[in-house]
TORRO-247035 format. One line per 10 residues: number of its first residue (from 1); their letters; for each residue z negated, y, x negated of C-alpha. Coordinates in Angstrom, 3 decimals, m for minus. Layout:
// residues N
NUM) A) Z:Y:X; ...
This chain:
// residues 393
1) MKKRTDSFIN) 27.473:2.408:m1.396; 28.141:m0.608:m3.559; 28.008:1.321:m6.933; 24.626:2.837:m5.848; 23.151:m0.555:m4.953; 24.568:m2.158:m8.053; 22.727:0.378:m10.135; 19.491:m0.017:m8.315; 19.765:m3.983:m8.775; 20.733:m3.424:m12.594
11) LEVLSGILLF) 17.663:m1.324:m13.326; 15.554:m3.878:m11.485; 16.892:m6.661:m13.556; 15.877:m4.961:m16.692; 12.594:m4.120:m15.233; 12.153:m7.737:m14.527; 12.821:m8.499:m18.282; 10.412:m5.892:m19.452; 7.805:m7.194:m17.047; 8.090:m10.645:m18.394
21) ISMILALCVS) 7.817:m9.492:m21.992; 4.856:m7.214:m21.038; 3.217:m10.228:m19.430; 3.688:m12.587:m22.515; 2.511:m9.767:m24.850; m0.653:m9.203:m22.845; m1.455:m12.967:m22.938; m0.880:m13.185:m26.679; m2.922:m10.000:m27.440; m5.960:m11.018:m25.224
31) NTELYDEYQA) m6.307:m14.383:m27.243; m6.332:m13.025:m30.736; m8.713:m10.771:m32.628; m6.889:m7.777:m31.015; m8.547:m8.583:m27.584; m11.409:m5.858:m28.413; m8.751:m3.180:m29.023; m6.935:m4.165:m25.985; m9.949:m3.913:m23.749; m10.857:m0.606:m25.409
41) LAKLPIGLSI) m7.380:0.694:m24.620; m7.836:m0.343:m21.091; m11.006:1.260:m20.744; m9.932:4.517:m22.527; m11.433:7.357:m20.672; m8.994:10.179:m19.576; m10.109:13.301:m17.552; m8.631:16.173:m15.438; m10.774:19.334:m14.998; m9.867:22.361:m12.903
51) GKFTLSKSLL) m12.734:24.698:m12.652; m15.790:22.534:m11.414; m13.551:19.938:m10.076; m13.298:16.853:m12.603; m11.330:13.621:m12.107; m12.178:11.063:m14.748; m10.742:7.594:m14.800; m10.060:4.785:m17.373; m6.291:4.234:m18.566; m6.305:1.101:m16.436
61) KWVNDGLMAL) m7.548:2.907:m13.221; m4.873:5.769:m13.881; m2.214:3.270:m14.220; m3.402:1.126:m11.054; m4.429:4.152:m8.912; m2.242:6.804:m10.253; 1.083:5.758:m11.617; 1.481:2.718:m9.222; 1.679:5.539:m6.590; 5.045:6.288:m7.886
71) FFLILTLEAK) 6.078:2.532:m7.682; 5.050:2.879:m3.842; 6.919:6.005:m3.496; 10.144:4.453:m4.941; 9.586:1.447:m2.626; 9.286:3.713:0.502; 12.366:5.921:m0.560; 14.498:2.762:m0.865; 13.377:1.169:2.245; 13.906:4.559:4.029
81) YHCLEGDYSS) 17.403:4.794:2.662; 18.374:1.238:3.588; 17.087:1.492:7.085; 18.724:4.924:7.939; 21.922:4.990:5.847; 22.207:1.832:3.581; 23.125:m1.853:4.187; 20.610:m2.468:6.771; 21.032:0.821:8.917; 21.841:m1.558:11.930
91) FKSLRLPLIC) 19.220:m3.626:13.428; 21.427:m6.679:13.475; 21.804:m6.789:9.777; 18.082:m6.473:9.274; 16.902:m9.225:11.509; 17.068:m12.033:8.901; 15.053:m10.357:6.247; 12.582:m8.779:8.923; 11.915:m12.450:10.427; 11.781:m14.031:6.872
101) AIGGVIVPIS) 9.370:m11.347:5.854; 7.028:m11.882:8.734; 6.913:m15.675:8.089; 6.715:m14.952:4.349; 3.402:m13.301:5.214; 1.837:m15.283:8.101; 2.152:m18.578:6.322; 0.899:m17.880:2.793; m2.106:m16.218:4.242; m2.848:m19.276:6.477
111) VYLLTTSPQE) m2.427:m21.462:3.451; m4.904:m19.443:1.466; m7.360:m19.227:4.207; m7.326:m22.921:4.930; m7.614:m23.740:1.198; m10.679:m21.305:0.565; m12.431:m21.406:3.932; m15.409:m21.248:4.436; m16.299:m19.625:1.303; m16.559:m15.735:2.120
121) DFMKGWAVPI) m16.286:m14.314:m1.458; m13.234:m16.555:m2.010; m11.577:m15.346:1.263; m11.455:m11.608:0.030; m8.059:m12.496:m1.798; m6.268:m13.575:1.579; m3.637:m10.943:1.152; m2.879:m11.855:m2.753; m0.164:m14.419:m2.066; 1.886:m12.433:0.409
131) ATDTAFILAI) 3.740:m10.074:m2.002; 7.322:m10.754:m3.596; 8.273:m9.190:m6.881; 11.780:m7.845:m6.505; 12.394:m7.048:m10.280; 11.609:m10.601:m11.375; 13.655:m12.201:m8.759; 16.755:m10.261:m9.592; 16.258:m10.622:m13.365; 16.100:m14.398:m12.676
141) LAIFIPHTPT) 19.330:m14.326:m10.657; 21.143:m12.359:m13.310; 19.963:m14.336:m16.126; 19.985:m17.805:m15.066; 22.366:m17.890:m11.753; 25.350:m15.554:m13.006; 27.884:m14.292:m10.550; 25.339:m14.685:m7.599; 26.823:m13.487:m4.330; 26.140:m9.898:m3.749
151) SVRLFVVAFS) 24.959:m10.999:m0.174; 22.088:m12.795:m1.782; 20.960:m10.014:m4.008; 21.046:m7.606:m0.827; 18.965:m9.996:1.054; 16.325:m10.113:m1.805; 16.284:m6.438:m2.034; 15.851:m6.057:1.906; 13.312:m8.896:2.116; 11.156:m7.802:m0.712
161) IIDDVIAVLI) 11.138:m4.093:0.506; 10.109:m5.302:4.168; 7.578:m7.775:2.547; 6.190:m4.971:0.329; 5.973:m2.506:3.305; 3.818:m5.089:5.283; 1.603:m5.434:2.207; 1.094:m1.651:2.077; m0.057:m1.674:5.606; m2.551:m4.393:4.990
171) LAFFYTPFIQ) m3.738:m2.644:1.777; m4.191:0.658:4.034; m6.177:m1.249:6.770; m8.058:m3.768:5.074; m8.774:m2.594:1.424; m10.447:0.644:2.216; m14.133:0.266:1.565; m15.424:3.570:2.755; m14.203:6.989:3.916; m15.386:10.578:2.996
181) LIPLLVSIIC) m14.824:13.018:5.897; m14.036:16.408:3.870; m11.320:14.769:1.500; m10.031:13.008:4.539; m9.535:16.398:6.362; m7.830:17.747:3.153; m5.470:14.562:3.313; m4.722:15.241:7.039; m3.665:18.771:6.118; m1.384:17.599:3.451
191) VLGLAVLNKS) 0.242:15.191:5.841; 0.859:18.087:8.435; 2.341:20.236:5.540; 4.553:17.493:4.593; 5.766:17.002:8.144; 6.439:20.761:8.405; 8.409:20.739:5.194; 10.537:17.615:6.502; 10.994:19.458:9.883; 12.319:22.590:8.200
201) NLSKLWPYIT) 14.872:20.493:6.236; 13.882:21.886:2.989; 15.801:20.367:0.192; 13.861:21.425:m2.774; 11.595:18.707:m4.043; 8.889:20.660:m5.723; 6.953:21.667:m2.421; 6.936:18.010:m1.530; 5.596:16.862:m4.906; 3.129:19.661:m5.029
211) IGIILWIGLT) 1.443:18.595:m1.654; 2.021:14.818:m2.720; m0.335:15.304:m5.578; m2.939:17.074:m3.651; m2.694:14.189:m1.034; m3.101:11.641:m3.821; m6.418:13.484:m4.976; m7.493:13.757:m1.340; m6.975:10.032:m0.616; m8.556:8.959:m3.791
221) ETGIHGTLAG) m11.774:11.084:m3.023; m11.552:9.873:0.608; m11.953:6.167:m0.532; m8.577:5.244:0.644; m6.478:3.835:m2.198; m4.489:6.655:m3.880; m1.308:4.708:m4.116; m0.904:5.204:m0.300; 0.028:8.843:m0.994; 3.416:7.470:m2.481
231) VILGCFIPVR) 4.234:5.786:0.821; 3.113:8.888:2.951; 5.155:11.131:0.516; 8.209:8.807:0.712; 8.127:9.014:4.497; 8.497:12.751:4.757; 11.252:13.112:1.895; 14.514:13.823:3.848; 17.491:11.581:3.567; 19.680:14.581:4.197
241) TDSKIDISCS) 19.264:18.236:5.011; 22.666:18.828:6.035; 24.901:16.067:7.665; 28.033:17.184:5.963; 26.625:17.157:2.338; 27.213:14.080:0.148; 24.435:11.332:0.142; 24.142:11.906:m3.659; 22.728:15.289:m3.041; 20.014:14.360:m0.819
251) PLKRLEHYLH) 16.531:15.199:m1.570; 15.497:11.281:m1.263; 18.347:10.155:m3.619; 17.577:12.851:m6.242; 14.010:12.142:m6.215; 14.770:8.346:m6.680; 17.353:9.317:m9.224; 14.542:10.880:m11.419; 11.749:8.611:m10.846; 13.199:5.058:m10.612
261) PFVALTVLPL) 13.997:4.418:m14.379; 10.495:5.860:m15.217; 8.846:3.356:m12.661; 10.832:0.481:m13.415; 11.170:0.711:m17.160; 7.501:2.313:m17.988; 5.182:2.229:m15.038; 5.649:m1.500:m13.958; 5.717:m2.988:m17.568; 2.730:m0.926:m18.525
271) FAFLNSEIAF) 0.997:m2.244:m15.289; 1.857:m5.785:m16.209; 0.564:m5.348:m19.797; m2.791:m3.940:m18.739; m3.225:m6.340:m15.829; m2.040:m9.665:m17.150; m4.575:m10.581:m19.722; m6.316:m13.747:m19.537; m8.822:m14.824:m22.367; m8.185:m18.651:m22.465
281) NEISWNDFFA) m11.593:m19.185:m23.944; m13.047:m17.888:m20.741; m10.899:m20.261:m18.719; m12.184:m23.917:m18.172; m10.329:m26.745:m16.800; m12.345:m26.418:m13.418; m10.829:m22.891:m12.978; m7.423:m24.631:m12.499; m8.791:m26.409:m9.281; m10.935:m23.380:m8.198
291) PITKGIFLGL) m10.442:m22.543:m4.494; m9.292:m19.045:m5.405; m6.681:m20.505:m7.796; m5.466:m23.246:m5.391; m5.342:m20.759:m2.595; m3.207:m18.293:m4.346; m0.964:m21.017:m6.034; m0.485:m22.851:m2.893; 0.280:m19.701:m0.929; 2.899:m18.461:m3.333
301) FIGKQLGVMA) 4.616:m21.792:m3.949; 4.080:m23.580:m0.620; 3.230:m20.808:1.834; 6.223:m18.432:0.979; 8.902:m21.086:0.907; 7.662:m22.723:4.102; 7.227:m19.393:5.976; 10.804:m18.084:4.860; 12.501:m21.383:5.671; 10.812:m22.111:8.970
311) FAYIGTKFNL) 11.143:m18.484:10.387; 14.871:m18.396:9.294; 15.735:m21.737:10.701; 14.090:m20.829:14.154; 15.794:m17.440:14.071; 19.225:m18.910:13.615; 18.512:m21.729:16.245; 17.855:m19.040:18.745; 20.666:m16.892:17.725; 18.264:m14.112:16.578
321) CKLPSNISWK) 19.827:m13.960:13.125; 22.295:m15.884:10.826; 22.466:m16.514:7.080; 24.136:m14.097:4.755; 27.945:m14.629:4.114; 28.869:m17.633:1.798; 25.252:m19.077:1.725; 24.607:m22.563:2.375; 20.977:m23.617:3.621; 20.608:m25.340:0.059
331) MFYGISLLVG) 21.178:m21.996:m1.512; 19.018:m20.138:0.815; 16.079:m22.536:0.106; 16.544:m21.626:m3.393; 15.944:m18.222:m2.708; 12.943:m19.040:m0.302; 11.455:m20.744:m3.608; 12.066:m17.544:m5.553; 10.234:m15.304:m3.257; 7.020:m17.245:m4.140
341) IGFTFSLFIG) 7.240:m14.862:m7.272; 4.527:m12.459:m6.449; 3.520:m11.117:m9.912; 3.165:m7.342:m9.838; 2.201:m6.660:m6.206; m0.053:m9.844:m6.092; m1.915:m8.896:m9.224; m2.301:m5.253:m7.570; m3.916:m6.778:m4.514; m6.000:m9.259:m6.484
351) VLSFEDSTHI) m7.663:m6.643:m8.736; m8.752:m4.966:m5.545; m9.964:m8.166:m3.944; m12.367:m9.355:m6.567; m15.064:m7.908:m8.915; m16.408:m10.851:m10.675; m14.660:m11.520:m13.880; m14.443:m15.344:m13.156; m12.764:m14.664:m9.850; m10.482:m12.146:m11.490
361) NQMKLGVMLG) m9.362:m14.789:m13.926; m8.905:m17.336:m11.252; m6.717:m14.923:m9.358; m4.713:m14.163:m12.307; m4.343:m17.961:m13.023; m3.181:m18.545:m9.460; m0.550:m15.727:m9.470; 0.900:m16.724:m12.679; 0.947:m20.456:m11.958; 2.375:m19.846:m8.392
371) SFISAIAGIA) 5.055:m17.365:m9.630; 6.070:m19.437:m12.633; 6.487:m22.817:m10.617; 8.267:m20.888:m7.800; 10.654:m19.432:m10.391; 11.327:m22.811:m12.088; 11.898:m24.652:m8.717; 14.227:m21.765:m7.345; 16.231:m21.851:m10.381; 16.605:m25.670:m10.122
381) MLKYGRAKVL) 17.582:m25.324:m6.587; 20.056:m22.554:m6.675; 21.850:m24.332:m9.592; 22.293:m27.122:m7.138; 23.023:m25.192:m4.134; 25.358:m22.724:m5.739; 27.911:m25.438:m6.266; 28.259:m25.433:m2.492; 29.580:m21.885:m2.234; 32.336:m19.735:m3.775
391) PLS) 30.829:m17.230:m5.972; 31.442:m13.503:m5.480; 31.658:m10.868:m8.107
């Protein structure tokens, strides 16, 4: 169990480092003479044709709508494993991250809406500051806070997974602009097919993957964001097909073993590179104080820490949960600051929320500023709070 968890965390740490490099590279390229080539790469058309059926998207769309479905699949597989067989298989151990995740969603949304109201065009981004970037946080803990207690890292993983699951549900219910009935029927048939495979305890992965691809096409044509196919597919991949077999042989763990390195080391850095560009010559001083920028910045930096700390404090006072072992409130406050790093998922929701280029730039500015300040403040607080506890290896 510990070896598997450490392997997952180490891969996320490396992913976080690559994400940071990709973001810096995108910012550099988008402010040089290579910007036109960068835009041409993002808009590069890539098509798939089978008979009369043709599916054509730009490279940016294939990454955001297609490859990111694999990220959601990994997210769902990890959440399912932790809830059924992992460190949070008992509800008691899940209470703290669940309560904190709820607070970390409600308060940032409230802060954003209070900041942008009553401008309807600005309020479209209300879900942007709710997300937490696991890879970035784990990378920061590994680099700047060595010998972080294992309980801290486990809490970060659990919190981030629940936080992202809530964000996925919001994405499904509030970011679906239209629905086509025939593709929806195909998608429903695919879901029923996955349910049959799961019920039959099929251990082979290729039937699940085949139906999952058809489901992705169906959802894309329906108007529902195709990344939700990853969530649905992950829900039906069995953890075990035989209670006596080793967990390492389970379909869920095999699929995660195959996909996680590709997603963490290729998909997420590519997503960051294609979505982090900001041409500074298009940014004015006023953009730093625009409602969208302020709403996202305050939602991530103020809303996240306030929501997590307040809900955790109330939960412990009413004996609904307790802090992880060997963690003081000062150290926990440092973690609550770090969960304001929303980079990957925040950008993902942001590009779905806005169409105007000015608003998109303001959104990216808010995400980057909020995430950066949250990281700096979190590191400083953890450096101070860590002295109050004994480190664990």
